PLY file of the C-alpha trace (Angstrom):
ply
format ascii 1.0
element vertex 57
property float x
property float y
property float z
element edge 56
property int vertex1
property int vertex2
end_header
173.59 132.18 27.86
175.77 129.53 28.91
173.12 127.21 27.41
173.63 129.48 24.47
176.96 128.51 24.74
176.80 125.24 25.10
174.36 124.97 22.17
176.85 126.46 19.78
179.69 124.59 20.63
177.36 121.47 20.27
176.06 122.20 17.07
179.16 123.65 15.18
181.48 121.40 17.29
179.34 118.00 16.21
178.99 116.93 18.80
176.47 116.42 22.24
174.69 119.07 24.25
176.34 117.12 27.67
179.91 116.79 26.09
179.64 120.59 24.93
178.59 121.26 28.16
181.42 119.96 29.75
183.74 121.45 26.99
182.50 125.23 28.16
182.95 123.91 31.97
186.67 123.43 31.40
187.03 126.68 29.30
185.68 128.70 31.96
187.86 126.54 34.92
190.53 127.14 31.94
189.62 130.67 32.84
189.77 131.17 36.70
192.86 129.48 37.15
194.76 131.96 34.64
192.43 135.52 35.25
192.26 137.92 38.78
189.21 137.27 40.58
187.17 140.22 39.61
187.44 138.90 36.14
186.89 135.40 37.06
183.44 136.89 38.50
182.33 139.02 35.62
183.00 135.36 33.32
180.87 133.69 36.13
178.19 136.29 35.96
178.20 136.64 32.07
177.59 133.03 31.95
174.68 132.47 34.31
173.09 134.93 32.36
169.27 136.52 32.82
167.81 132.22 33.55
170.22 131.26 36.40
172.30 128.75 34.88
174.94 127.93 37.43
178.35 127.60 36.72
180.30 125.01 38.78
183.63 125.13 40.03
0 1
1 2
2 3
3 4
4 5
5 6
6 7
7 8
8 9
9 10
10 11
11 12
12 13
13 14
14 15
15 16
16 17
17 18
18 19
19 20
20 21
21 22
22 23
23 24
24 25
25 26
26 27
27 28
28 29
29 30
30 31
31 32
32 33
33 34
34 35
35 36
36 37
37 38
38 39
39 40
40 41
41 42
42 43
43 44
44 45
45 46
46 47
47 48
48 49
49 50
50 51
51 52
52 53
53 54
54 55
55 56
């Protein structure tokens, strides 16, 4: 799912996939600092999806 998010951000913002990846990571990091631990785990699991894309801490 992370790859899909990166592609969506890249396409809609008109930026490279590398830049979009950084943007997605920034949003995930923002949520990690402001949401309960259980919610963070759900977000990480959702973003990792079935293809096993790792989310960096």
